[in-house]
C-alpha positions in Angstrom: -0.1 -0.2 0.0 0.9 3.6 -1.0 1.8 6.4 1.3 -0.8 7.8 -0.1 -3.2 5.2 0.4 -1.9 5.2 4.4 -3.2 8.6 4.5 -6.3 8.1 3.4 -7.2 5.0 5.5 -6.2 7.6 8.4 -9.5 9.5 7.5 -12.4 9.2 9.5 -15.9 8.9 7.9 -18.0 8.5 10.8 -17.8 12.4 11.3 -20.0 12.9 7.7 -22.8 11.5 8.7 -23.8 14.0 11.1 -23.3 17.0 9.0 -26.2 16.2 6.6 -28.8 18.5 8.4 -26.3 21.6 8.2 -26.5 24.3 5.9 -24.0 23.8 3.1 -22.4 26.9 4.9 -22.1 25.7 7.8 -20.3 22.7 5.9 -17.7 24.7 4.4 -16.7 26.7 6.9 -16.1 23.1 9.0 -14.1 21.8 6.1 -12.4 25.1 6.3 -11.3 24.6 9.6 -10.4 20.9 9.2 -8.6 21.3 5.4 -6.0 23.6 8.0 -4.7 21.1 9.8 -4.8 18.8 6.0 -3.1 15.5 6.7 -0.8 16.3 3.6 0.5 19.1 5.0 -0.4 21.1 2.3 -1.3 25.0 1.6 -4.7 25.2 2.1 -6.7 25.8 -1.2 -10.6 26.8 -0.3 -12.5 27.0 -3.8 -15.8 27.1 -1.6 -16.6 31.0 -0.5 -18.3 33.1 -3.7 -16.4 36.5 -1.9 -14.1 38.1 -4.9 -10.5 38.8 -4.2 -10.1 42.1 -5.8 -11.4 45.1 -5.0 -12.3 47.9 -7.3 -9.3 50.8 -6.5 -10.0 54.2 -8.2 -14.2 55.0 -7.1 -13.2 54.3 -3.2 -10.1 56.2 -3.8 -12.9 59.1 -4.9 -14.7 58.8 -2.1 -12.2 59.6 0.3 -11.5 62.4 -1.6 -15.1 63.2 -1.6 -14.7 62.9 2.3 -11.7 64.7 2.2 -12.9 67.3 0.7 -16.1 67.4 2.9 -14.2 68.0 5.8 -12.6 71.3 4.7 -15.8 72.9 3.4 -17.1 72.0 6.8 -14.2 74.0 8.8 -14.9 77.4 6.8 -18.4 77.4 8.0 -17.1 76.5 11.3 -13.5 75.3 13.0 -12.3 74.6 16.6 -8.9 72.9 16.9 -10.1 70.2 19.6 -11.3 68.6 16.4 -15.2 70.1 15.4 -16.5 72.1 12.0 -19.7 73.5 10.8 -21.9 72.0 8.0 -20.9 71.5 4.4 -22.7 75.3 2.7 -23.9 74.1 -0.2 -24.3 77.6 -2.4 -21.0 77.5 -4.6 -20.0 74.1 -3.7 -19.9 72.6 -7.3 -16.7 75.2 -8.1 -14.9 74.8 -5.1 -15.0 71.2 -6.0 -13.3 71.3 -9.6 -11.1 74.0 -8.2 -9.8 71.8 -5.3 -9.3 68.9 -7.7 -5.8 68.6 -9.0 -3.9 66.0 -11.2 -4.0 62.6 -8.8 -5.7 59.5 -10.3 -8.7 60.0 -7.7 -8.6 63.8 -8.9 -9.4 63.2 -12.1 -11.4 60.5 -12.0 -13.9 62.0 -9.3 -13.9 65.4 -11.9 -14.7 62.9 -14.9 -17.7 61.2 -13.1 -19.0 64.3 -12.0 -19.2 65.5 -15.2 -20.4 63.0 -16.9 -23.2 62.3 -14.3 -24.1 66.1 -15.0 -23.7 65.8 -18.7 -25.9 62.1 -18.8 -28.3 63.1 -15.9 -29.2 66.4 -17.3 -28.5 67.8 -13.8 -29.5 71.6 -14.0 -28.8 72.3 -10.0 -25.0 71.3 -9.9 -24.3 73.0 -6.5 -27.1 70.6 -5.3 -25.6 67.3 -6.5 -22.5 67.7 -5.5 -23.9 69.0 -2.0 -25.5 65.7 -1.8 -22.3 63.8 -2.5 -20.8 65.7 0.0 -23.0 65.6 2.6 -24.1 61.8 2.1 -20.3 60.9 2.2 -19.3 63.1 5.6 -23.1 60.9 7.1 -23.8 64.3 9.3 -27.4 64.1 8.1 -30.3 61.4 8.4 -31.0 59.8 4.2 -33.1 62.0 3.3 -35.7 61.5 1.5 -35.6 57.8 2.9 -35.7 55.3 0.6 -33.2 57.1 -1.5 -31.6 60.3 -1.7 -32.4 61.9 -4.7 -29.3 62.5 -7.2 -28.5 58.8 -6.1 -31.8 57.7 -7.4 -31.1 58.9 -10.5 -27.4 57.1 -10.9 -28.9 54.3 -9.8 -32.0 54.2 -12.9 -29.1 55.0 -15.2 -27.0 52.6 -13.6 -29.8 49.3 -13.9 -30.4 50.5 -17.5 -26.8 50.5 -18.8 -26.3 46.8 -16.8 -29.8 44.9 -16.7 -31.4 46.4 -19.0 -30.1 46.9 -21.6 -31.8 48.3 -24.9 -35.6 48.2 -22.9 -35.7 52.2 -22.0 -37.6 53.0 -18.7 -34.9 54.5 -16.3 -37.6 57.0 -15.5 -40.2 54.4 -15.1 -38.6 52.5 -12.0 -38.0 53.9 -8.2 -35.0 52.5 -6.4 -34.6 51.3 -2.6 -30.9 50.7 -1.8 -30.2 47.9 1.2 -27.9 46.7 3.3 -26.6 44.6 0.7 -29.2 42.0 -1.3 -29.0 39.5 1.3 -31.1 42.0 3.1 -33.4 43.5 0.1 -34.6 39.7 -0.2 -35.7 40.1 3.8 -37.6 43.2 3.2 -39.4 41.5 0.0 -40.7 38.6 1.5 -41.6 40.8 4.8 -43.4 43.5 3.0 -45.3 40.8 0.3 -46.6 39.1 4.0 -47.3 42.4 5.6 -49.1 43.9 2.3 -51.5 40.7 1.5 -49.2 39.8 -1.5 -48.6 36.6 -0.6 -50.4 35.0 2.0 -49.6 31.3 3.7 -50.3 28.3 1.9 -49.3 30.3 -1.5 -47.8 28.5 -3.9 -43.9 29.9 -5.0 -42.2 28.8 -7.3 -38.0 28.4 -7.4 -36.0 28.3 -10.3 -33.0 25.3 -8.7 -29.9 25.3 -8.3 -30.5 28.4 -6.1 -28.3 29.9 -3.7 -29.5 27.8 -0.4 -31.4 30.7 1.9 -33.4 31.8 -0.9 -35.1 27.9 -0.6 -35.0 28.8 3.2 -36.8 31.3 3.9 -40.2 31.1 2.2 -40.5 28.1 4.3 -40.1 30.3 7.6 -43.7 29.5 9.7 -44.4 33.6 9.7 -44.8 33.0 5.4 -45.6 29.1 5.7 -45.4 29.7 1.3 -45.7 26.2 -0.6 -42.3 26.0 -2.5 -42.2 23.8 -5.7 -38.9 24.3 -7.7 -38.0 23.9 -11.9 -34.5 22.1 -11.8 -32.2 23.0 -14.8 -30.3 20.2 -16.1 -27.2 20.5 -17.6 -28.0 19.2 -21.0 -30.0 22.2 -21.3 -27.8 24.4 -20.8 -28.8 25.0 -16.3 -31.9 26.7 -18.8 -36.0 26.1 -18.1 -37.5 23.8 -20.4 -40.9 25.0 -22.5 -42.7 22.5 -19.6 -41.4 24.0 -16.7 -42.4 27.6 -17.9 -46.0 26.2 -18.5 -46.2 25.5 -14.8 -45.8 29.7 -13.8 -49.0 29.9 -16.6 -50.9 28.3 -13.8 -52.8 30.9 -11.7 -52.6 29.2 -8.0 -48.5 29.8 -8.2 -48.3 33.1 -7.3 -44.4 34.0 -7.2 -41.4 32.9 -9.2 -38.0 33.1 -7.6 -34.7 32.7 -9.7 -31.5 33.9 -9.4 -30.2 35.9 -13.3 -27.3 34.6 -13.6 -27.7 31.9 -11.7 -26.0 30.4 -8.5 -24.3 28.2 -8.6 -24.7 26.9 -12.2 -23.4 30.4 -13.3 -25.8 30.9 -16.2 -28.3 33.6 -17.5 -31.2 33.4 -19.2 -31.0 33.2 -22.6 -32.8 35.9 -25.2 -35.2 33.0 -25.6 -35.9 32.0 -22.4 -36.5 35.3 -21.4 -39.4 35.5 -23.9 -41.1 33.1 -22.7 -41.6 35.5 -19.2 -44.1 37.7 -22.1 -46.2 34.1 -22.3 -45.9 33.4 -18.5 -47.7 36.9 -17.9 -50.3 37.0 -20.0 -51.5 33.3 -19.3 -50.8 34.8 -15.4 -50.9 38.0 -14.8 -50.9 38.2 -11.6 -47.8 36.3 -10.8 -44.9 37.8 -8.7 -41.4 37.5 -10.2 -38.7 37.9 -7.5 -35.1 37.9 -9.5 -31.3 38.3 -7.7 -29.5 39.9 -10.6 -26.4 40.4 -8.8 -24.1 38.2 -11.6 -25.4 40.1 -14.6 -22.0 41.7 -15.0 -20.6 38.7 -15.1 -22.2 37.7 -18.8 -21.8 39.0 -22.0 -25.1 39.0 -23.3 -26.7 39.3 -20.2 -29.9 41.2 -19.6 -32.4 40.8 -16.7 -35.8 39.4 -16.5 -36.8 43.0 -15.2 -36.6 43.9 -18.7 -39.2 41.7 -20.1 -41.4 41.7 -18.0 -41.0 44.6 -15.8 -44.2 45.1 -14.5 -44.6 41.8 -12.4 -40.5 42.3 -11.8 -38.9 43.2 -8.8 -35.2 42.8 -9.5 -32.5 43.0 -6.6 -29.2 44.3 -7.7 -26.2 43.8 -5.4 -22.4 45.9 -6.0 -20.4 43.5 -3.9 -19.5 40.6 -6.4 -18.2 42.8 -9.5 -16.9 45.9 -6.9 -15.2 43.7 -4.4 -17.6 45.4 -1.4 -19.5 42.4 0.5 -18.1 44.0 3.5 -19.8 47.5 2.6 -23.5 45.6 2.6 -24.5 47.7 -0.9 -27.6 46.5 -2.2 -30.7 47.3 -4.3 -34.2 47.2 -4.9 -35.9 48.3 -8.5 -39.8 48.2 -9.0 -41.4 50.4 -11.8 -43.7 52.5 -11.0 -46.7 50.4 -12.5 -46.1 47.2 -11.0 -48.8 44.5 -9.7 -48.1 44.5 -6.5 -49.1 47.8 -6.3 -52.4 47.1 -7.9 -52.7 43.6 -5.8 -52.3 46.5 -2.6 -55.5 48.1 -4.4 -57.7 45.8 -4.6 -57.0 44.4 -1.3 -58.5 47.8 0.0 -61.8 46.9 -1.2 -61.9 44.4 1.9 -63.1 46.3 4.5 -61.1 44.2 7.4 -57.5 44.3 4.8 -58.5 48.2 4.7 -58.7 49.0 8.2 -55.6 47.5 9.1 -54.0 49.0 6.2 -54.6 52.5 7.7 -53.8 51.8 11.5 -50.9 50.5 10.4 -49.4 53.2 8.2 -51.5 56.0 9.4 -48.9 57.4 12.0 -46.2 58.1 8.6 -48.7 58.9 5.7 -51.8 61.1 5.9 -52.9 59.0 3.0 -51.6 54.9 3.9 -53.9 53.4 1.5 -51.8 55.7 -1.5 -48.6 54.3 -0.6 -46.7 52.2 -2.9 -45.5 48.8 -1.8 -41.6 49.5 -2.3 -42.5 52.8 0.0 -44.4 50.4 2.3 -41.5 48.3 2.3 -39.0 51.5 3.7 -41.0 51.6 6.5 -41.5 48.2 7.4 -37.6 47.9 7.0 -37.7 49.7 9.8 -40.7 48.7 11.8 -43.0 51.9 10.9 -42.3 54.0 13.8 -38.5 54.6 13.1 -39.8 55.0 9.4 -38.2 59.3 9.4 -35.1 57.4 10.6 -35.0 54.8 7.3 -32.9 54.2 4.8 -29.8 52.9 3.9 -26.8 55.4 5.7 -25.8 58.2 3.3 -21.7 57.1 3.1 -23.0 53.6 2.2 -25.4 55.4 -1.2 -22.4 57.7 -2.3 -19.9 54.6 -2.7 -23.0 53.4 -4.6 -22.5 56.6 -6.2 -19.0 56.1 -7.0 -19.0 52.6 -8.7 -21.8 53.1 -10.8 -20.3 56.6 -12.4 -17.1 54.6 -12.5 -19.6 52.4 -15.1 -22.0 55.2 -16.6 -18.6 57.4 -17.4 -18.0 54.6 -20.4 -20.5 55.1 -23.0 -19.9 51.1 -23.8 -18.8 48.3 -22.1 -16.3 49.3 -18.9 -13.3 48.5 -19.2 -13.1 47.3 -15.2 -16.0 45.4 -16.3 -14.4 43.3 -18.9 -11.5 43.2 -16.9 -13.5 41.3 -14.1 -14.6 38.8 -16.9 -11.0 38.3 -18.1 -9.8 37.5 -14.5 -12.8 34.6 -13.5 -12.1 33.0 -17.2 -8.8 32.9 -16.9 -9.4 30.6 -13.6 -12.6 28.5 -15.3 -10.4 27.5 -18.4 -7.4 27.2 -16.0 -10.0 24.5 -13.3 -11.0 22.8 -15.8 -8.4 22.2 -18.5 -7.0 20.9 -15.0 -9.7 18.6 -14.5 -9.2 17.6 -18.4 -12.5 18.5 -19.4 -13.4 21.0 -22.5 -14.7 24.5 -20.9 -18.3 25.5 -21.9 -18.0 28.6 -23.8 -21.3 29.7 -24.0 -21.9 33.2 -24.1 -25.0 32.7 -20.6 -22.0 31.5 -18.8 -20.4 34.4 -16.5 -17.9 31.6 -14.7 -18.3 32.8 -10.9 -18.8 29.9 -10.4 -19.0 26.4 -11.9 -20.8 23.0 -11.0 -18.7 19.9 -11.1 -20.8 17.1 -11.7 -18.4 14.2 -9.2 -20.1 11.2 -10.0 -20.5 11.6 -14.1 -16.1 12.8 -13.3 -15.9 9.1 -11.7 -17.3 7.7 -14.2 -15.3 9.0 -17.2 -12.6 8.4 -15.3 -13.0 5.1 -14.1 -16.2 3.9 -15.5 -19.8 3.2 -14.4 -18.8 0.5 -12.0 -16.7 2.6 -10.4 -19.4 5.2 -9.9 -21.9 2.9 -8.2 -19.7 1.6 -6.0 -18.9 4.8 -4.5 -22.7 5.5 -4.0 -23.6 2.5 -2.5 -20.7 2.9 0.2 -20.0 6.5 0.8 -22.1 9.1 1.9 -21.9 11.9 -0.8 -20.5 14.6 1.9 -17.7 11.9 1.8 -16.0 13.4 -1.2 -15.8 17.0 0.1 -14.6 15.9 3.7 -11.9 14.4 2.2 -11.3 16.7 -0.3 -10.8 18.9 2.9 -9.0 16.7 6.0 -6.3 15.0 3.3 -5.4 17.4 0.8 -6.2 20.7 2.6 -8.5 21.4 -0.8 -12.0 22.9 0.2 -15.1 23.0 -2.4 -19.1 23.6 -1.1 -21.3 20.3 -1.3 -24.1 21.9 -4.0 -27.5 19.6 -2.5 -28.2 22.4 0.0 -28.9 24.7 -3.6 -31.5 21.9 -5.1 -28.3 20.8 -7.1 -28.2 16.1 -7.3 -26.3 14.8 -4.7 -22.4 14.7 -6.4 -22.4 17.8 -7.5 -20.2 20.6 -6.1 -19.7 23.8 -6.5 -16.7 25.8 -7.0 -15.9 29.6 -6.9 -13.6 31.0 -9.5 -13.7 34.1 -7.4 -11.6 33.9 -4.5 -8.9 32.1 -5.3 -5.9 32.7 -7.4 -5.1 31.2 -11.3 -2.7 28.7 -10.2 -4.2 27.5 -7.5 -7.4 26.3 -9.8 -4.9 23.9 -11.3 -4.1 22.6 -8.0 -8.0 22.5 -7.1 -8.2 20.2 -9.9 -5.7 17.9 -9.8 -6.7 16.9 -5.8 -10.2 16.5 -7.4 -9.0 14.1 -9.8 -6.4 12.5 -6.7 -9.2 11.7 -4.7 -10.9 10.0 -7.6 -8.3 7.8 -8.2 -8.1 7.0 -4.8 -11.4 5.6 -4.4 -10.9 4.0 -7.5 -7.6 2.4 -5.5 -9.9 1.1 -3.2 -12.6 -0.2 -5.0 -10.2 -2.0 -7.2 -8.3 -3.6 -4.0 -12.0 -4.4 -2.8 -13.1 -6.4 -6.5 -9.6 -8.4 -5.9 -10.5 -9.8 -3.3 
C-alpha cells in the first residue's frame, strides 16, 4: 500500500453523517477548519466561498477624496482645533470642488464622473448634486428622502438601465430602494409581500433551482409558510428552464416565481429565447410576482434581466458586492416599476373592509394617505418597524459609495474596461480549473464563469467507469468526497445539494483564489477520485 493510501485510511468518515442537516455554508466552514490541519500538510486552497479577492480601487479613492473635501468644506463654516467643524454650505460647492481637484488619479476620476453624471442625467443644479455627494459622504444627516437620496436614485436608475435593462429604455420609470446588501433586500421583499397581503400562507411559490440556499429557506419560515415548488434546470439543457417548466408558471395558483439570474451555483444567465417566455407567462398569469436577484449579471456579456421583459411583474434585486469587491460595504438595491403588480394587488385588497382598516391603522402614523402608499415605500417603512420610518433608509455614506461604483461604469459609453477586466479574471481561472480536470470548458455566452458546478459522479464515470461510480454511491455518504478533499488535501469546495442540485455536485467559486490555485484544486479532485478507485480495485480483487 502506498504512503498516500495510508493517509487515505487515516481519515475518519464517521463524522460526515452528522453534518447532513447543516447548511452547506456551515458544512463548508467546518471543512475549511479541517483543511487547516490536512493530513498532507498542503497549503489550503479554499474554493468554497464566493467573496471576490479583488476590489475596485479608483471609485474608493474618489470616495475618500469626497470625504476629505467635505471635512475641509465643513471647516470653512466653523473650525475648532479640538476636532469640531460646522455644516457644509451648498452655494458654490461645485465650483469649489472643481478648483480643489488637481491631477492625481482620484481627482481626475472624481472630476470626470461628476461632469459625466451632470451631462448624462441632465442635472441643472450642480451645487445640489455635489452637496448631496459631499454631505452624504460625511454622513452627518439622516438620509432624505428615506427611500433613496434624490440624485443617487437618478444615478442608480441609469446604472441599472445599462447593466440590466439594456435596450429596453425605462430608467425614468423605476423606483429605487438601496438596502444593506442584496440579502437585506430579499428579507425586506419577503416581509413586505407578507405584510401587504400580496402573498398569503399556503400560497404556491416556484423557485428556479439550483439556487442560493437561503432563498430556498426563507419562504419556508413559519411566518410565511409558503408552499415551495422547484423547477430544476439540467446540465444537458445548459441550465435553462424548459418549455414545460415555463408552462408551470402559467398556472394562476402559482403566486410568485423566484430566480437568481445568472444562477448561483450553475452560473448561467437566461438566454434571449428563454427570457421571451416570461412574456407568455405573464399573459397567462397576470398576477404573478417575479423576484430576480441579478447580482452576477455583469459577468455575462449577453446578459439582460427578467425585469427588462416583464417589468410590471418583476421585483429586481441588485448588489455591487461581487463586481466591485464590496461584500463588506453591504450595497444592495431593490428596483420596481412605477406600474407594478404589487401595487395593483394592494389596491384590490383595499376593497376588503377589514384589510383596509388594518392598512390604515398600520401606516397612518407615517403618511397622511396610507392607502396611496406604494409597495416599495411600504417596504421602507416596514424595514424600520413603521415607528422608525423617519430614520429609515440606507446610510448616506453607503449610498454615495454606490454612486462612485455606478458612475465608474456610466462614465464609459460602452463596456466599462473594469467590467471587461472582471470577466477576463474569472474566465482565466475557469479555464485553468477545467483544463486541470482534463475537460473542455463551456464557452456559451450565458456562462458567467463566476462559479462552476462539478458533477463528481460523472467525473468518476468518465475516469474509471460506471461500476466504480455506482460502488462509490453505494458505499459512501455524498458528503464524504468533500470531507476527504478538505481533511486529506486541504482543498475546500462547497457541496451543492443544499442549492437544490443533485447529489454528487460541488460548487467551485472562481472568484476567490489565484489562477494557479485552480490547477491545484483540479489536481486534488482527480487524485482523490483515483484514491477511491484504488480502494474499489482492491476490494474487487478479493
